[in-house]
C-alpha positions, 0 to 999 in steps of 0.5 A, a space after each residue: 688421867 686416872 687409873 680405873 682398873 687393872 692393867 690389860 695387856 694385851 699395797 700394790 703396782 702398774 706402770 713403773 716409773 712412778 716416784 715419791 719424795 718423802 718430806 719432813 717437818 722442821 725438825 723431823 728427819 726424813 725416812 732413810 734407807 734401811 740401816 740394817 741392825 736396830 731397825 725392829 721393835 723390841 719384839 720385832 713385831 709390826 705396829 701401825 705408825 699411822 693409820 686413817 679410818 674409812 667411810 663410804 663416799 656420798 654424791 658429794 665426794 665426787 672423786 671418791 664416788 666416781 673412782 679413777 682411771 689410770 690415776 695417781 693418788 699421792 699421800 704424804 703421811 706423818 709417821 710416829 714410830 720409825 723402823 722398817 716399813 710396809 703398807 696396808 690398803 683397804 676397801 671396806 665399802 668397795 663393790 668391785 676388786 681394784 687393781 693397785 700399782 705400781 706404788 712407790 714408798 719413800 721413792 722406793 718400789 713397793 711389792 706384794 708377794 714379789 710383784 708390783 701390782 695386786 688386786 685389792 678385793 672388795 671389802 678387803 685389806 691388803 699388806 705389802 712386802 716390806 720395803 727394801 731399803 727404807 727404814 723411816 725414823 720416829 716423827 718422819 714424813 713418808 710419801 706413798 704414791 699409788 697408781 690405780 689403772 682403774 676404772 676402780 669404781 667408788 673407792 673407800 676413803 677418809 674424807 679429811 685428814 687435815 694434811 695435803 696429798 694429791 690426785 692427778 697432781 690436785 691437791 686434796 685432803 682426802 686419802 683414797 684406799 691407803 689405811 696404814 704404814 706399818 713399822 717395826 721399830 717402836 719402843 714405847 706404847 702402841 696405841 689406836 685412838 677410836 675418835 671423831 673430828 676432834 681426834 681427826 684434827 678439826 680446829 687445827 691447821 692443815 699440814 701442821 700435825 697438831 692434832 692431839 694424837 700427833 702431840 701425844 705421839 711426840 711426848 712418848 718417843 718411839 711410840 706407835 699411834 694410830 689416829 682413827 678419828 672420823 669427823 661427825 662420828 658417833 658412838 651409838 649410830 651409823 651415818 651415811 656421810 660420817 661412817 659407822 659408829 664407833 661400836 660398828 667399826 671397832 673391830 675392823 678399825 681397831 682390832 685388826 691393827 697389828 701389835 696393838 697394846 691400848 685403844 683410847 676412846 674419844 666419843 660422845 660428843 656427837 651422840 649428844 649433839 647431832 640429831 637425833 640426839 641421844 639423851 639417855 646417858 645410860 645408853 652411851 654407857 652401855 655403848 662403852 661397856 660394849 667396847 670394853 668387852 670387846 677390847 678386853 676380850 682381844 687382850 687390849 688395855 682400854 682407856 676412856 676419855 671424858 666428853 669435852 664441853 661444848 656450849 657455844 656450839 650451834 646445837 648446845 643446850 643446858 639439858 644436853 649438858 646435863 646429860 654430858 655431865 652425868 656421862 662424865 661422872 660415871 666415866 670418872 667413878 664407875 671403874 668402867 675403863 682401865 684408865 680414864 683421860 679427863 679431857 673435859 677437865 683438860 679443856 673446861 673454863 673453870 669459870 663456866 664449866 659448860 664451855 672450853 677456856 676461850 684460849 683453847 677454843 678454835 672459835 665454834 665452841 666444839 672443836 679445840 685450837 691447837 693449844 686445846 690439842 696440846 692439853 688434850 695430849 697432856 692429860 693423857 698419861 703415859 703409865 696408863 698406856 703400857 
């Protein structure tokens, strides 16, 4: 990762008795009761330790489009940093308010202004009180159980987190309404990843936490990494299924995060390969420039990434690869971002730079496997996140 500029600095409740169990991966410690002193970050500020970005449901998203009545949604999420815990819910695409609750986190009751239930307004967000007696550790898993009395109407959600959750006891990989877990104990970089399916984790197995943002967090103990990857997401265009593009969702998904210092942008490949294909590299670069201006205006450091190779994917063409390479040359040499993570160099096959190394390919030519995700995490320099 190379420097390209100066450093920039920049919910709820209703039927008591619902319980939750925190689980951990091998080698990770479970969320523990609040230990008192030492549970806050250097400035005692809240930062986002886990996050997901929302889209609106389509007709094929049966649970999200129909909504729930007296339903229970259970999510188990992998935190990056630890500390005291509070939850954040959102309903970015809602058309009616939703009553949320009761909620438990790590088996402990969650309140909102001291109450066990709260209304989440359509288009709004809702942040809980700090969860009494709960202190999470770096890398721990936290189970959040949310009752929705309903009827809720269609639910804003994230379609596929590549992790197991449940609705009324039935497994799902989607997350409904829950958008973030915030903590006080970060003592490293605080980063948001604005990305597509590669950041979301396509190409990695469910429940393995091997997405490159996960692996980056483990490389940087004490860091808080919010993974805002959305499968199919583009920089320039919105899509009914894949959600608002990176420019459209930047303010809500990135700038609204508390305590954020750095945003890392991993977008562009879908602008090239999804119809209508973007064949003018200057438009993609202009889109990046707009993100840079908005990030710097908010006092954030912004790190860009080069567009990864995708020969072997069904819509790859030599002409699109030339557009990709022109974008990458400008990103590397144009002093556009404050720093650059060269994801293209991390993944490409030296013998055929238009494709991934076979050892990194999940099999479709576009999405890296866990080893490829490790290479992406290794391409991000800690010094450029501070």
